[in-house]
Backbone bond lengths (Angstrom), bond angles and torsions (degrees), N, CA, C in turn:
res aa  C-N    CA-C-N  psi(-1)  N-CA   C-N-CA  omega(-1)  CA-C   N-CA-C  phi
1 M - - - 1.451 - - 1.534 108.43 -
2 S 1.332 116.89 135.07 1.460 120.85 -179.17 1.516 109.94 -75.78
3 T 1.318 112.73 139.24 1.467 118.61 178.55 1.519 111.30 -102.96
4 E 1.383 115.58 7.98 1.469 119.56 -177.76 1.511 109.73 -73.04
5 T 1.304 116.49 126.84 1.460 122.94 -179.12 1.515 109.84 -83.52
6 P 1.337 118.23 163.17 1.473 121.37 176.66 1.512 112.61 -55.63
7 A 1.310 118.37 -37.29 1.464 120.90 -179.70 1.511 110.38 -65.52
8 T 1.350 115.61 -38.14 1.461 120.16 179.27 1.510 110.67 -67.11
9 Q 1.358 116.25 -40.55 1.448 120.55 179.55 1.527 110.56 -62.66
10 S 1.328 118.21 -41.66 1.458 122.17 179.16 1.518 110.55 -64.00
11 A 1.296 116.92 -40.44 1.462 120.83 179.80 1.512 110.24 -65.84
12 S 1.357 117.05 -39.22 1.455 120.70 179.61 1.519 110.65 -64.92
13 A 1.333 116.30 -41.59 1.462 120.44 -179.55 1.518 110.42 -65.71
14 A 1.320 116.49 -36.47 1.461 119.59 -177.92 1.506 111.97 -70.31
15 T 1.376 117.30 -31.00 1.457 120.39 -177.72 1.515 112.58 -94.91
16 A 1.329 118.94 -2.77 1.466 121.63 -179.81 1.520 110.40 -71.67
17 P 1.362 118.98 146.75 1.470 122.15 178.57 1.526 110.46 -59.10
18 P 1.332 117.58 136.01 1.475 120.80 -176.56 1.531 112.30 -81.23
19 N 1.332 117.69 43.25 1.462 120.64 -178.72 1.520 111.90 -62.20
20 G 1.322 114.98 -37.76 1.459 118.64 -179.34 1.524 111.48 -62.00
21 R 1.338 115.59 -42.47 1.469 119.40 -179.79 1.524 110.82 -66.58
22 K 1.347 117.01 -38.85 1.459 120.83 178.85 1.523 111.16 -61.59
23 V 1.309 115.36 -42.98 1.464 119.58 -179.92 1.526 110.32 -62.86
24 R 1.330 115.59 -43.26 1.465 118.82 -179.31 1.529 111.27 -64.13
25 V 1.342 116.59 -42.26 1.467 120.24 178.97 1.527 110.26 -63.89
26 F 1.326 116.54 -45.50 1.468 121.02 179.32 1.521 110.66 -59.68
27 T 1.321 116.22 -41.90 1.466 120.32 -179.79 1.519 111.26 -63.14
28 K 1.320 116.61 -42.05 1.462 120.12 179.27 1.526 111.30 -64.62
29 V 1.348 116.36 -43.24 1.469 120.45 179.31 1.525 110.33 -62.82
30 A 1.330 115.92 -42.82 1.463 120.28 -179.94 1.524 110.85 -62.49
31 L 1.316 117.17 -41.17 1.463 120.86 179.19 1.524 111.34 -64.94
32 V 1.337 116.12 -39.32 1.470 119.75 177.89 1.527 110.26 -63.89
33 L 1.339 117.09 -45.00 1.461 120.96 179.99 1.520 111.33 -62.59
34 V 1.314 116.43 -43.10 1.466 120.08 178.81 1.527 110.45 -62.03
35 S 1.322 115.98 -40.51 1.462 120.00 179.52 1.525 111.30 -64.78
36 V 1.335 115.88 -43.04 1.462 120.16 179.29 1.520 110.81 -63.26
37 I 1.335 116.59 -44.68 1.469 120.78 179.50 1.521 110.62 -62.73
38 A 1.316 116.61 -41.10 1.458 120.59 179.81 1.519 111.41 -62.88
39 V 1.337 115.96 -42.33 1.467 120.10 178.12 1.522 110.24 -64.90
40 L 1.342 116.53 -43.54 1.468 120.80 -179.55 1.520 110.94 -62.24
41 L 1.324 117.00 -44.18 1.461 120.70 178.47 1.521 110.96 -62.16
42 G 1.329 115.53 -37.99 1.469 119.19 178.43 1.515 111.84 -65.86
43 V 1.346 116.35 -40.74 1.458 120.70 178.91 1.528 110.40 -65.21
44 V 1.327 116.91 -42.66 1.466 120.67 178.68 1.524 110.61 -62.19
45 A 1.326 116.06 -42.58 1.465 120.75 -175.83 1.519 113.24 -62.19
46 V 1.331 117.89 -30.87 1.460 120.29 -176.34 1.532 112.38 -91.72
47 Q 1.333 117.70 2.45 1.465 119.96 176.56 1.535 109.58 -68.73
48 P 1.345 117.76 150.26 1.470 120.74 -178.78 1.521 112.07 -58.22
49 T 1.300 115.89 139.29 1.462 120.80 177.90 1.523 111.01 -81.01
50 D 1.309 117.32 -45.17 1.463 121.95 -178.95 1.528 110.67 -84.10
51 F 1.325 115.46 144.57 1.465 120.01 175.76 1.527 109.95 -138.41
52 R 1.314 115.21 155.15 1.468 121.66 174.97 1.516 108.76 -152.23
53 V 1.317 115.27 129.94 1.457 122.42 176.19 1.518 107.16 -120.72
54 A 1.317 118.12 130.72 1.469 120.96 -177.81 1.519 110.68 -144.30
55 R 1.324 115.29 143.24 1.456 122.19 173.84 1.532 107.84 -138.88
56 S 1.328 116.18 149.56 1.461 121.51 -177.56 1.518 110.68 -131.08
57 Q 1.334 115.21 156.96 1.458 121.19 -179.53 1.530 109.25 -155.14
58 S 1.335 115.94 133.69 1.462 120.78 174.12 1.528 108.77 -86.73
59 M 1.334 116.30 138.09 1.458 121.43 -178.22 1.521 109.77 -132.09
60 A 1.328 115.79 135.97 1.462 121.26 -179.88 1.524 109.59 -81.88
61 A 1.314 115.28 67.94 1.462 122.49 179.81 1.516 107.60 -158.56
62 S 1.307 116.73 165.04 1.457 120.80 -179.19 1.522 110.95 -76.55
63 P 1.335 118.45 157.89 1.464 120.77 174.54 1.522 112.32 -55.89
64 A 1.340 117.14 -35.56 1.466 120.34 -179.71 1.519 111.72 -63.01
65 A 1.339 116.68 -40.68 1.460 120.38 -178.85 1.525 111.27 -66.64
66 V 1.318 116.75 -41.62 1.465 120.25 -179.64 1.526 109.92 -72.56
67 F 1.324 115.93 -41.80 1.466 121.77 179.62 1.526 110.74 -54.36
68 A 1.338 116.71 -40.97 1.459 120.81 -177.13 1.521 112.32 -63.17
69 Q 1.335 117.99 -30.66 1.460 121.84 179.92 1.521 112.66 -69.67
70 V 1.320 116.44 -27.15 1.467 121.08 -175.93 1.527 111.12 -97.41
71 N 1.315 117.23 -32.20 1.463 122.39 -172.57 1.521 113.60 -72.27
72 D 1.318 116.82 -12.89 1.470 122.35 -179.67 1.527 108.38 -121.91
73 F 1.331 117.52 111.27 1.469 121.11 -177.92 1.526 112.03 -60.45
74 H 1.342 117.66 -26.39 1.456 120.02 179.45 1.535 111.23 -61.25
75 K 1.328 117.70 -25.69 1.465 121.43 -177.86 1.530 112.51 -86.41
76 W 1.332 117.04 -10.63 1.460 119.64 -177.66 1.525 112.41 -65.45
77 E 1.318 116.66 -27.96 1.460 119.85 -177.38 1.526 111.69 -59.78
78 A 1.334 116.63 -26.54 1.458 120.45 -177.96 1.526 112.99 -78.44
79 W 1.340 117.23 -20.49 1.463 117.66 -174.74 1.527 115.71 -134.54
80 S 1.316 119.17 -16.65 1.465 120.29 -176.25 1.530 111.31 -75.28
81 R 1.328 115.95 123.28 1.470 120.98 178.12 1.519 111.01 -65.73
82 W 1.318 117.63 -32.69 1.461 121.01 -177.13 1.520 111.05 -62.94
83 L 1.340 117.07 -37.98 1.460 120.76 -176.97 1.522 112.72 -75.26
84 K 1.336 116.99 -10.27 1.454 120.53 -179.81 1.533 112.11 -96.98
85 I 1.321 117.54 -10.45 1.464 120.29 -178.77 1.522 111.23 -64.31
86 D 1.335 116.03 -42.64 1.461 120.61 179.12 1.529 108.83 -123.39
87 P 1.343 118.03 97.92 1.468 120.80 -178.87 1.525 113.14 -61.72
88 N 1.333 116.89 -20.77 1.469 120.97 -177.95 1.523 112.85 -93.87
89 A 1.325 117.15 2.48 1.465 119.81 179.17 1.525 110.04 -63.03
90 K 1.318 115.76 145.57 1.461 121.47 -179.76 1.529 109.60 -98.25
91 G 1.320 116.88 130.47 1.457 121.68 178.91 1.512 111.42 -124.82
92 T 1.318 116.64 141.07 1.460 121.62 177.71 1.523 108.95 -133.23
93 Y 1.330 116.13 152.16 1.454 122.40 -178.72 1.524 109.96 -117.09
94 A 1.321 115.24 148.98 1.463 120.57 178.41 1.522 108.51 -146.79
95 G 1.335 115.50 161.65 1.459 119.45 179.37 1.513 111.68 77.30
96 P 1.319 117.85 -162.50 1.468 121.62 179.43 1.521 111.40 -64.85
97 T 1.330 116.04 159.77 1.456 120.92 -179.10 1.518 111.72 -62.13
98 E 1.334 116.36 -37.20 1.455 120.45 -179.02 1.519 109.42 -148.90
99 G 1.327 114.55 168.69 1.458 119.90 177.13 1.516 113.73 80.40
100 A 1.328 115.54 -170.95 1.467 121.70 -176.59 1.520 111.20 -56.49
101 G 1.328 115.19 133.53 1.458 121.19 179.91 1.510 114.05 97.38
102 A 1.337 117.82 -15.05 1.465 120.52 178.04 1.525 109.65 -67.25
103 I 1.333 116.17 139.25 1.465 121.72 -176.02 1.519 109.98 -130.39
104 F 1.313 115.35 138.67 1.464 121.67 171.97 1.517 108.20 -127.12
105 R 1.329 117.02 127.11 1.467 122.21 177.83 1.526 108.52 -115.98
106 W 1.342 115.61 142.66 1.455 119.63 179.43 1.519 110.67 -136.57
107 A 1.327 115.27 156.27 1.468 122.47 174.90 1.518 106.99 -148.96
108 G 1.337 116.69 121.22 1.452 120.24 -176.69 1.505 112.92 -143.93
109 N 1.306 115.79 -153.86 1.461 120.80 -177.30 1.529 110.86 -76.04
110 S 1.336 115.24 -171.62 1.465 119.87 -175.56 1.520 112.46 -65.17
111 E 1.330 117.57 -22.83 1.460 120.21 -178.80 1.526 112.30 -76.00
112 V 1.323 117.12 -38.50 1.470 120.42 -177.62 1.523 112.48 -98.70
113 G 1.338 116.99 -22.83 1.456 120.34 177.36 1.514 113.00 66.61
114 E 1.323 115.06 -146.83 1.463 121.61 -178.30 1.517 109.28 -143.61
115 G 1.321 115.62 142.55 1.459 118.77 -179.84 1.511 111.90 176.11
116 S 1.336 116.00 -162.34 1.463 120.69 -178.84 1.517 110.31 -152.31
117 M 1.337 115.31 157.43 1.459 123.13 173.91 1.522 108.01 -125.17
118 T 1.323 115.67 136.33 1.460 121.17 178.64 1.517 109.10 -130.61
119 I 1.329 117.02 125.23 1.460 120.08 176.24 1.524 108.45 -74.22
120 T 1.310 117.00 117.57 1.465 121.78 -178.25 1.524 112.75 -99.79
121 E 1.333 116.48 -20.76 1.462 120.41 177.82 1.516 109.24 -148.97
122 S 1.333 116.47 133.91 1.451 122.02 178.67 1.519 107.89 -137.42
123 S 1.337 115.81 102.22 1.457 121.83 -176.76 1.523 109.43 -114.50
124 P 1.334 117.49 95.11 1.470 120.66 -178.60 1.524 110.80 -61.19
125 Y 1.267 119.91 139.86 1.455 129.51 -19.41 1.510 105.65 -108.09
126 D 1.324 113.87 54.18 1.459 121.79 -167.72 1.528 113.85 -114.01
127 R 1.338 116.62 -46.24 1.467 118.69 -170.09 1.524 110.63 -155.67
128 I 1.330 115.03 144.72 1.459 122.37 172.12 1.523 107.57 -133.60
129 R 1.332 115.99 129.48 1.467 120.61 176.39 1.520 109.19 -116.81
130 I 1.331 114.95 141.04 1.458 122.12 -175.97 1.524 109.94 -133.89
131 R 1.336 115.74 136.21 1.464 119.81 172.56 1.523 107.75 -94.38
132 L 1.319 115.12 124.33 1.460 121.92 -177.91 1.522 109.13 -106.84
133 D 1.326 116.38 114.87 1.466 121.90 -178.23 1.526 109.68 -111.65
134 F 1.332 116.25 118.15 1.455 121.65 176.65 1.533 109.39 -95.30
135 L 1.326 116.33 137.40 1.464 121.53 175.70 1.525 111.38 -111.75
136 K 1.316 117.22 -39.72 1.467 123.14 178.40 1.512 108.33 -136.48
137 P 1.339 119.45 146.23 1.473 127.81 5.26 1.527 114.41 -75.07
138 F 1.340 118.39 -8.75 1.462 120.77 174.34 1.523 107.76 -151.73
139 E 1.307 116.61 158.17 1.455 121.45 -178.05 1.530 110.94 -83.76
140 D 1.311 115.17 133.98 1.458 120.84 178.63 1.526 108.43 -165.73
141 T 1.317 116.45 164.27 1.457 121.91 178.89 1.521 109.24 -136.89
142 A 1.323 115.79 140.54 1.461 120.97 178.45 1.522 109.07 -141.02
143 D 1.315 115.76 161.17 1.463 122.21 178.60 1.521 109.26 -108.97
144 V 1.324 115.75 128.27 1.458 122.10 179.38 1.525 108.55 -112.43
145 E 1.323 115.94 141.01 1.458 119.95 -178.77 1.526 110.45 -139.61
146 F 1.320 115.74 137.12 1.461 122.95 170.92 1.524 107.71 -116.92
147 T 1.316 116.87 132.17 1.460 121.08 174.20 1.520 108.38 -122.40
148 F 1.338 115.84 146.73 1.457 122.55 -175.14 1.529 108.16 -128.19
149 E 1.317 116.09 105.84 1.467 121.27 -175.14 1.529 110.35 -110.00
150 P 1.339 117.84 116.11 1.467 119.22 178.40 1.523 111.33 -69.63
151 R 1.318 114.91 132.27 1.460 121.48 177.09 1.519 108.09 -135.17
152 G 1.329 116.15 90.14 1.451 119.95 -176.81 1.513 110.27 66.30
153 D 1.334 116.26 -123.67 1.463 121.42 179.56 1.523 112.21 -90.06
154 E 1.305 117.35 5.80 1.453 121.19 -177.97 1.529 111.51 -120.38
155 T 1.317 114.80 169.79 1.465 121.89 175.71 1.523 108.20 -124.58
156 F 1.316 116.07 128.25 1.463 121.82 178.55 1.528 107.12 -95.23
157 V 1.319 115.49 110.90 1.473 121.87 -174.29 1.522 109.76 -104.16
158 T 1.316 116.28 131.14 1.465 121.61 175.42 1.521 109.24 -120.71
159 W 1.321 115.24 128.15 1.467 122.93 178.62 1.523 106.57 -115.52
160 S 1.326 116.69 120.64 1.468 120.10 -176.70 1.526 111.22 -134.28
161 M 1.309 114.63 157.36 1.460 122.22 173.33 1.518 108.40 -136.11
162 S 1.314 117.18 133.47 1.460 121.32 -179.98 1.519 109.55 -137.61
163 G 1.311 115.20 159.40 1.459 120.03 179.63 1.508 110.60 174.46
164 Q 1.324 115.59 -160.38 1.456 121.52 179.98 1.519 110.08 -127.21
165 N 1.310 115.56 137.28 1.460 121.62 176.86 1.522 110.48 -87.48
166 N 1.334 116.71 126.05 1.458 119.25 169.63 1.528 108.01 -80.22
167 F 1.321 117.00 -172.59 1.470 119.71 -176.05 1.527 111.19 -60.87
168 L 1.348 116.12 -41.86 1.463 119.37 179.76 1.518 110.37 -64.07
169 G 1.340 116.77 -41.11 1.456 120.03 178.56 1.512 112.25 -62.27
170 K 1.332 116.56 -40.98 1.462 120.18 177.60 1.525 111.17 -63.53
171 F 1.334 116.11 -39.00 1.460 120.22 179.83 1.525 110.53 -64.72
172 I 1.336 116.45 -43.32 1.466 120.41 179.54 1.527 111.23 -62.19
173 C 1.323 115.82 -37.98 1.469 120.28 -178.35 1.525 112.79 -66.03
174 L 1.333 117.59 -17.06 1.461 120.21 176.17 1.526 111.28 -68.31
175 F 1.328 116.20 -26.45 1.454 120.45 -174.00 1.529 113.13 -115.95
176 M 1.328 117.10 -9.64 1.460 120.61 -179.43 1.525 109.18 -133.22
177 N 1.322 116.20 135.52 1.457 121.08 176.68 1.522 107.78 -86.18
178 M 1.341 116.41 98.29 1.450 121.32 -175.57 1.525 111.83 -64.15
179 D 1.333 117.11 -34.48 1.459 119.63 -179.67 1.522 110.50 -63.74
180 D 1.330 116.87 -43.45 1.459 120.03 178.81 1.525 111.36 -69.15
181 M 1.328 116.77 -42.82 1.455 120.78 -175.54 1.525 111.04 -65.63
182 I 1.338 116.80 -49.49 1.461 120.30 -179.69 1.524 110.62 -76.43
183 G 1.329 116.19 -41.91 1.456 120.43 -177.56 1.514 113.09 -59.48
184 S 1.322 117.49 -37.73 1.467 119.99 179.86 1.525 111.06 -64.34
185 K 1.344 116.95 -36.81 1.473 120.50 177.45 1.520 110.15 -68.64
186 Y 1.325 117.00 -37.40 1.463 120.20 177.79 1.525 110.86 -65.27
187 E 1.315 116.53 -40.44 1.462 120.38 178.86 1.523 110.78 -61.43
188 E 1.328 116.73 -43.00 1.459 120.59 178.92 1.523 110.80 -65.40
189 G 1.332 116.59 -41.47 1.455 120.13 179.95 1.519 112.32 -64.13
190 L 1.318 116.25 -44.37 1.466 120.33 178.98 1.526 110.95 -64.10
191 A 1.321 117.26 -38.96 1.462 120.55 177.69 1.526 110.85 -63.17
192 S 1.325 116.80 -36.61 1.464 120.47 178.61 1.528 110.90 -69.76
193 I 1.333 117.15 -40.93 1.466 119.75 176.22 1.524 109.75 -61.03
194 K 1.316 115.88 -43.83 1.464 121.18 179.98 1.530 110.88 -56.94
195 A 1.338 116.00 -45.88 1.463 120.24 -179.86 1.526 111.14 -62.60
196 I 1.326 116.46 -39.10 1.469 120.69 -178.36 1.529 111.37 -67.79
197 V 1.330 116.76 -51.78 1.461 119.69 -173.69 1.524 112.30 -72.37
198 E 1.337 117.69 -28.85 1.456 119.33 -179.37 1.525 111.88 -79.42
199 Q 1.335 116.88 -19.59 1.453 120.31 177.59 1.523 112.48 -96.33
200 S 1.334 116.19 -12.56 1.457 120.36 -176.20 1.521 111.60 -81.65
201 P 1.344 117.72 132.20 1.464 120.60 175.99 1.522 112.14 -61.00
202 D 1.346 116.35 -25.73 1.459 120.24 -178.83 1.512 111.88 -63.14
203 S 1.346 116.82 -26.60 1.462 119.57 -177.38 1.516 111.14 -65.61
204 E 1.360 117.02 -25.66 1.450 120.01 179.34 1.518 111.48 -75.60
205 N 1.350 116.92 -31.67 1.456 121.04 -178.04 1.515 112.80 -92.22
206 A 1.358 116.36 -11.77 1.460 120.42 -173.82 1.515 113.33 -60.06
207 P 1.373 120.53 -39.49 1.455 118.90 179.61 1.517 112.59 -60.45
208 A 1.339 116.63 -40.17 1.457 119.29 178.85 1.516 110.68 -68.33
209 D 1.351 116.38 -40.81 1.459 119.85 178.50 1.521 110.97 -62.59
210 A 1.344 116.78 -40.33 1.466 120.47 179.99 1.520 109.88 -64.61
211 A 1.332 117.51 -41.02 1.452 120.34 -179.96 1.518 111.09 -64.66
212 Q 1.343 117.12 -40.34 1.460 120.90 178.54 1.532 110.56 -65.21
213 A 1.340 116.27 -39.44 1.459 119.48 179.79 1.518 110.34 -65.86
214 A 1.328 117.17 -35.97 1.449 120.69 -177.53 1.534 111.59 -72.21
215 T 1.353 116.21 -33.13 1.472 119.61 -177.89 1.512 112.63 -93.25
216 G 1.342 114.90 -13.89 1.465 118.18 179.67 1.505 113.23 82.65
217 N 1.325 118.19 12.13 1.478 121.55 -179.81 1.529 110.81 -90.25
């Protein structure tokens, strides 16, 4: 028979290691974390898979003059905002100088990463399509398109990028506005093209050159 009195039992309980309480607290914290992760995963899962970012700009130049700035990757250095982010980035060219099959590869800092662009379609002076392959900081592929619409004495240029977000892409979009981030670079690039073609003497002769190219004269 135990001779321990109620007072002794209370004293023993008070001096016992609080392992039981620690386990209960840990269990509650773990359940909260699991719940938060589950909710976050659910939110990520329902984010849109398809994305498209587009910006447009009217330019006082012919479609041929603007088309020439995009159809040759060598000319992108003068107007592409992406190529100015890392001045030390390394770029190489492959394939034809311009048009379908032309390739530009780059490797730079963490902001620009590493990847390549390949012109997959070049339709003078209407449309250019490019496959954009990212290698770093993560692998992904997107489709880029430029369209050139004549409007009187001007050309309405639209630069767009479309593709599909994988799970990581959806997660990133929760914390970053991709439309603003990419769109702002497109706006700067289009403004630079506009400045180039509107100041170039070639823009004045481009309509005649385009007509000669179309008729074969």
